[in-house]
ZADO-1210 file (C-alpha; in nm, 4 decimals, padded with zeros to 6 digits):
<atoms>
<atom x="-00.2108" y="-02.3509" z="-01.5118" code="GLY" pos="1"/>
<atom x="-00.1753" y="-02.7069" z="-01.3390" code="ALA" pos="2"/>
<atom x="-00.0921" y="-02.7843" z="-00.9554" code="PHE" pos="3"/>
<atom x="00.2780" y="-02.8083" z="-00.8896" code="VAL" pos="4"/>
<atom x="00.4360" y="-03.0255" z="-00.6428" code="VAL" pos="5"/>
<atom x="00.8398" y="-03.0421" z="-00.5918" code="GLU" pos="6"/>
<atom x="00.9975" y="-03.3043" z="-00.4100" code="ILE" pos="7"/>
<atom x="01.3386" y="-03.2784" z="-00.4214" code="ASN" pos="8"/>
<atom x="01.6555" y="-03.3011" z="-00.1353" code="LEU" pos="9"/>
<atom x="01.7401" y="-02.9189" z="-00.2487" code="GLU" pos="10"/>
<atom x="01.5746" y="-02.6190" z="-00.4409" code="PRO" pos="11"/>
<atom x="01.5837" y="-02.6293" z="-00.7909" code="THR" pos="12"/>
<atom x="01.5426" y="-02.3412" z="-01.0390" code="PRO" pos="13"/>
<atom x="01.1415" y="-02.4468" z="-01.0670" code="ILE" pos="14"/>
<atom x="01.1189" y="-02.4046" z="-00.6849" code="THR" pos="15"/>
<atom x="00.9983" y="-02.0532" z="-00.7170" code="SER" pos="16"/>
<atom x="00.7346" y="-02.1260" z="-00.9301" code="PHE" pos="17"/>
<atom x="00.5991" y="-02.4583" z="-00.7668" code="ALA" pos="18"/>
<atom x="00.2457" y="-02.4759" z="-00.5764" code="ASP" pos="19"/>
<atom x="00.4579" y="-02.6991" z="-00.2763" code="ILE" pos="20"/>
<atom x="00.7805" y="-02.7623" z="-00.2464" code="SER" pos="21"/>
<atom x="00.8671" y="-03.0623" z="-00.0229" code="ILE" pos="22"/>
<atom x="01.2711" y="-03.1175" z="00.1139" code="ARG" pos="23"/>
<atom x="01.3085" y="-03.4715" z="00.1227" code="GLY" pos="24"/>
<atom x="01.4044" y="-03.8216" z="-00.1046" code="LYS" pos="25"/>
<atom x="01.1024" y="-03.9231" z="-00.2883" code="SER" pos="26"/>
<atom x="01.0815" y="-04.3022" z="-00.1623" code="GLY" pos="27"/>
<atom x="01.0315" y="-04.1538" z="00.1971" code="ILE" pos="28"/>
<atom x="00.7961" y="-03.8681" z="00.1006" code="VAL" pos="29"/>
<atom x="00.5738" y="-04.0069" z="-00.1612" code="LEU" pos="30"/>
<atom x="00.4764" y="-04.3106" z="00.0716" code="PRO" pos="31"/>
<atom x="00.4117" y="-04.0848" z="00.3955" code="GLN" pos="32"/>
<atom x="00.1996" y="-03.8475" z="00.1425" code="ILE" pos="33"/>
<atom x="00.0086" y="-04.1652" z="-00.0178" code="VAL" pos="34"/>
<atom x="-00.0639" y="-04.2960" z="00.3310" code="LYS" pos="35"/>
<atom x="-00.1953" y="-03.9570" z="00.4599" code="ALA" pos="36"/>
<atom x="-00.4374" y="-03.9430" z="00.1709" code="LEU" pos="37"/>
<atom x="-00.5780" y="-04.2983" z="00.2034" code="THR" pos="38"/>
</atoms>
């Protein structure tokens, strides 16, 4: 199976299936993740 990362403001129906679930706005969270990985 695929590794699933969910970024959302609130839990969704797939939250329990996600490997990682992050609460927040993707426009804020994603740049922080990219910066941490580069």
